[in-house]
N, C-alpha and C positions, 0 to 999 in steps of 0.2 A: 450917090455915095452911101454905102452901107454903114450903119451905126453899130452893127454887130461886132462883138469882140471875137478875136481869134481864140483858139483853144488855150494858147499860152497866156493871153491877156486875161481871159476869164478865170483861169486857175490862179494867176497872180493876184487878181482883184479879190477873189474869194479867200485867199490866204492872208490878205491884209486884215488889220484889226477893224472890225465893224460889229455892230450888234445886229444879229439876224432876226428875222420875223418868221416864226414857224407857223404853219397852217396844218391843222390836224382835223380830219373829217369827224363830224358828229351826226348821229342818226336824227333825222327829222328836224335838223337845225342847220344853220350855216356853220362853216368850219370854225373851230377855235383858232384864232389868229393872234399870237402874242409874241413879245420880244423874248429873245433867248441868246445866251452866250453860246458860241460854237468855235470849233477849231478845224482847220483844214490845211493839209500839206498837198501841193500839186502832185497829181497822180497817186495820192494816198487817200486815207479815209477822211470823210466829213463827219464830225461827231459833235454831240451835245450831251449835257448831263441834266437830268431832272429827277425829281423824287417820284417813286412808284405811286405814292399816295396822293400826289398832286392831281389836279384836273388833267394836265398834260399827260402824266403817267398813266392814268386810268384810260384815257382815250387812246393812247399809243398801244396799250395792251389789246385793243380791239381793232386797230387800223391795220391796213396793209401797205398804204402809200402815204407819204407826206410831202410837203413842199417847204422850202426855205428860201426867203428872199433877203438879199443884202444890198444896201444902197448907200450912196453918198448923200449928204445933206446939203451940199454946196454946189453951186454952178461951176463948171459944167457937170451936169447930172450923169451918174453912172449907176447901173444895177446889174446884178446877176441873180437869177432865180433858178433853182433846181427842183426837180420833182423826181421821186423814185421810191423804191422799196427800202426797208431798213431792218436792222436787227437790234435786239435789246439784250443787255447783260448787266450784271452788277458792276458798278463803277468802283474803282479803287481809290484810296485816299490820295495816291500819287497823281492820278488823273484829275481828281478834283483840284489838287494843288496846282497842277499845270494850267488848268483852265482859269483858276482864280488869279494866278500870276499874270497870265496873258491879259486879263482885263483890269486888274487892280495894281499891277506892279509887284515887285518882290515882297516888300514889307506888307502891303495891304493884302496881297494874296495869301501870305502865310497867316496873317491875323484872321482873315476870313475863314480859311481852312481849319485853323485851330479852334475857332468858335462854332464850327458847324458839325452837327452829327450827320455823317454821311452814310449811315447804315441803310437808309432807304433810297440811296442814290442809284440810278441806273444810267448806263451809257447808251445813247442812241446813235447808231452808225448808219448813215444814209448812203445808199448807192445811187448817185445821180444818174438818171436815165434820160431825162429831158432837161435841156439848158435853155434859158432865155436870157439874152443880154442886150444892153443898150449902153453905148459910150458916146456921149455928146462931145467929149474932148476931141473926137476924130473930125468934128465938123468945124473946129476953130482953126 
């Protein structure tokens, strides 16, 4: 029995609310691998927001490919990992608000956005080219 998710299953899983783990290559070291908020719409963009002046932002300016892994923390275990190229552009306040509301709810998201200077924020849009998936719920 295969534990791989179908295209529809992996897209639905990735669209659900999880914290992602982004992995960005570094020269002469292992990749930077850190948690990050992300958003995804099936058949649409996979995107994240970070500051240009952050370690992530500086590494992204030099990278050509990145990976993002999303997983459950409970049994039965599931994960989706994507790898691919990406683009960078300035993030808008509305995009920051959308992301904050996704993770903190309406009130918390608005409070977070109102207290954040987003002038340094950039939007990272990943084009998934390789997908890895496991869904142990299929074995129960």
